[in-house]
N, C-alpha and C positions, 0 to 999 in steps of 0.2 A: 510223404506218407500219408495216407488216406486212412481215417478212421471212421468205422459205421458201427453203429449200436442199434439195438431194438430187435423186434421179432422179425427176422428176415423172411420166414416162410411159415405161415400159420393158416390152417383151414379149421373152420367150426361149421358143422352142417347138422341139421335135423333130418332124419331120413326114415323111411319105411320101405322096406325091401330094396333097398339101394337106390330108391328114388327120393330125392330130397331138395333141400334148398339152404343156403347159408352164405357166410362171407369168407373170402380167401385173399391172400395176396401172394399166393404161390405162382411161379413160372407156370405158363401153359405151352403146349405144343399141339398144333394142328396139322396133319398131313402125314404122307408116308415116308419122307426122307428123314435122314439122320444128321445130315450137314445143314440144311436150310429148308424153308418152307415159304409159301407165298403169303400167308396170312398171319401166323403166329409161331414164334420160336421163343426160346429161352435166351435170346441174345442181349436182352436188357433186364433191369431188375423187375421183379413181378409187382404189379400194381394192384391195390385194393379193389375188389369187385364182388357183386352180388352174383352167385350162381344158382340157376335152378335147372334140375334134371337129373339124369342118371349118374350114380356114383361108379357103378361098374356095369359092364355089359349086361343087357337083359336078353335072355335066350327065349325065342319062340320057335320051337322045334330045331330046325338046323340053320336059323337066322338069329344073329346077334346084333342088337340095337344100342346105340348111343346117342342120346341127344341131350345137348346143353344150350341154355341161354345165359349169356353174360351181360352185365350192366354195371357201368361205373362212370365216374367223372374224373378225368385225367388232369390232376392238379400240378402236374410238373410238365405241362403242354401249354403253349401260349393260347390265351383265351379260354383255358380250361374246358376243353370240348366234352361232350358225353361220348362214351364209347358203347356201343351196343352190337352184340353178335349172337347169331344162332347157328349152331354147329350141329352136325348129325353123321352119323356112319351107319352103314348096314354091311354086316359081315355074312356071307353066305357060306356054310361049312360044307361046300362040295369039293370036286377035285377037277381043278385046283380050288383053294379057298380065294373067293372073290369079295373084296371089300371095296365099297363105294362111299365117297364121302362128299359133302357140300357145305360151305359156310357162307353166310351174308354178314358183312361187316360194315360198320357205320361210325363215321366221325361227324358229329353234328352240334350246333349251337356255336356261340361265340364270333359269328360271322354276320355281316349286315345281310338282312333279309327283308322282303315286303311282307311278311305273313307272321302272324302270332306263333310262338313255338315254346313249348313248356317242357318241363322233364318228362312228361307223360308221352308228349309226342315223340321224344328221343328214344323212349322206352320201346315204343311200338314199331319203329322203323323197320325191323327185319320182317315184320308180316305185312308190309304194303306191297302193291303190285310191282311187277319186275320192269315193266317197259313205261317211258313217259307218256305215250299216248293213251294209256289206261289211267294213269294217276291224274291226267289233265281233266279228264271228264268229270272228276270230283272237286276240282279247285274252283273257288270263286274266280269271277272273270277279271278282277284286279290284281291277282297274283302272277308272278313270272312263270313261265312253264317249267323252269329248271330251278330247283333248290341248289344252294351253295354247298351242300354236305358232301363229304367224300365216301363213296361207296365202293367196297371191293367185294367181289364174289369169287370163289375158286371152288372147283370140284377135282375129284381125283378117282383113279381106278387103280387097284393094285391086285396082282395075280401072284399067290404064293404057292409054291409046288412042294409040300412038305417032304415027299420022299427023296427029292433031289436036293432039297435045301436052297432053291432058287426063287427069288422074288424079283418081280418087275412091276414098275409103277410110272404112271404119268399123272401130272397135276396141271391143270389149265385154269386161269384166272383172268378177269377183266376188272378194270377200276374205271368205269365209266357209267353214267346215266344214259342207257341205250334208249333210243327214240321207240323203236319197234323192232319187230323180228327181222324185217327187211334190212334195218340198220345194222343189226347184229350179224347178219348173213353176208352182207356186202362188204362189210370192213371188220372181219372178225379179229384182226391184229391191233386194232386201234385200243391203246392203253391196256394191252394185254401182256400177260406172262407166262411162262411154262416151267416145268421141271420134268426132267426125265431121269430114271435111274434103275439101277440094278445092283442086287446084293446076292452072294452066293456062299451058302455054308457048306462045309465039307469038301473044300477044295482038295483036288489029287487024292480023293478017297480019303483024307484025314479029317476027323470030324472036329478037331480043334482049329483047323485052317478056315479063314474067311476072307472075302474081298469083294469089292464092287466100285461103282463110280455114280456120280450124280452131276447132272448138269442143268443149271438154271439159267433161262435166257429172258432178261428183262430189258432187252434193248429198246430204245425209243422207236416207236413205229413210224413208218414214212408217211403215214396219213396225217401227221401233225402239220405237214404243209398245207393241207386242205381244211382242217378243222381244228378246234382247240385241242389242248392236252398233248397227247401222244406219248406219255410216260406213265408208268406204275408209279403211285404214290407222287403226284406233282404237285399237291396243294401245299404252298408255302405257310399258309395260314393256320396250318395243323402241324408245323415244323416237320413236314414230309413223313409223317407218321413215325415219329420217334417218342420215346418216353424216357426221361432221365438222360437225355443226350444220346441215346442208342435206338436204332430201329428195332421194333419188336418182330418183325418178319424178316424176310431175305436180307440179310446185312450188307450185301454188296450195293444195295440202293438202286435209284433210278438210272435208266439207260446203262445198264450194265449186264455182264454175264459172268458166271462163276462155275468152274469145273473142279470136282474133287475126285480123287483117286485114292483108295486105301486098300491095304492087305494087312492081315492080322493073324495073331494067335490067341487063342482064348481056352483056359481050362479052369478048374476050381480054384487054383491058386495063382495063376499068372495071366495077365493080359498084356500083349505086346502088339501096338498098332502104329507102324508108320503110315503117314499120309502125305499127299502131294495136292496143292491148291493152286489153281490159276484163275485170277480175277482181272476183269476190265472194267473201269468205270469211266462214265462219259464216252461210250462207244461212237455215238453220232455228235454229241454236243460238247465233247470235251476238246477236240482239235488241238493237240493230240489226246487220246485217251490215256488214262493213268492205268498202268499195269502192275498188278502185284503177283509175285511168286513166292510161294510159301511151302516149307517143309515142315512136317509136324512128327513128333514122336511122343507117343502116350503110353507110359509103363505102369501097370498096377500089379502089386503082388502082396501077398499075407506073410507076416513075420511074426511068430509068437504072438498070435491074436491080434496084431495091429494091421491094418490095411494101409499100405504105403502107396501114394500116388506120385508120380514123377512126369511133368510134362515139359517138352523143349520145343520152341518154334523158332526158326530161322526165316527172316522175311527180306525180300528184295522188292523195293518199290520204284519203278520207273516212270519217268515223267510226273513226279510227285507234285500234286496240286496243279496238274495239267501245264507243268512248265517243261518244255522239250529238254530230254536228256537230263533232267533234274533226278538224281539218284539218291535213295535212303534205303539205309540198312538197318535192321533192328534183330535183337536176339531176345528171346523170353524163355525164362526158367522158372518153373513153378513146383513147388514140393509141398506135400501134405501127407497127414496121417490121420486116421480114424481108429476108434476103440469103442466096440459096443459095451456099455455099461450096465446092461440089464441084469447080467449075472450077479452085480453087486446089491441088487435090490431084492430083499427077502419075499418070496412068494411069486415073483415075477419069471416068466419064462417066454421064449420067442414063440 
């Protein structure tokens, strides 16, 4: 049995008109997906960080803007690297509603380098030039052209059709220090990843029914034969972008793909969501790849002012740990309940 104490999710901000700064250890999620994301999900425990930016969307006529800057030192990762990120989204309230998003994420420090490097250097990384050829012009001659830091960048486009309840999205990312525009254009798949997805609310003209799918492709690119890397999150020096033993973004990991299909019912009192998940790990590097098939059932309902949560998961893992025909089966059952205690506090109302 595992025992955890302390403040699991705390946020303290100073703000003016929903623009502020402060400290938080809350989970973060960046991207349009609900199953996975290329750069940040709640798959691991939240890590303490400094945040500067918008606390809620800022509207300028028919455009909504969100911008956040994140900085921290990850003390549960080998070599205690700095983590720095700049994330923004712009939502255009047109027909359909169009959302554009972009994030730059860096893990830096803790690895051998021929250049001086301070906490301030780490803090400013998301504001540096995009391509190496541009950066090299400002480097002293004795510096190596490429720094050892891990940089990921991802962007997404989401289309939401409110009248039909349809949402489509695509997210694309690269984990590489590109030399120049020609390098990116000639080998765009190198150290790249993608997610496509669809969600539909109001299925069969029933406003309580919904469904959809997501497919994440993080397969090792074939260009690894001609140049270094080739995988999303391939730096072992940073524990392959994990914190507290779990990946903070796409949980399927490097050289993998992940398909998720779901269908459900949701009203004011009941939520019933069956789901199917198919993952492959080590598609090229595994020989053979590890294959996971998973069935999920998520049930939530309200009973006498208690919110009851029931979750069941059945998993079949083939070629476990890349051993041919090694099969592992598991079952997970989780039960929880919540109660709003605000009504017990005099003078407090929701």
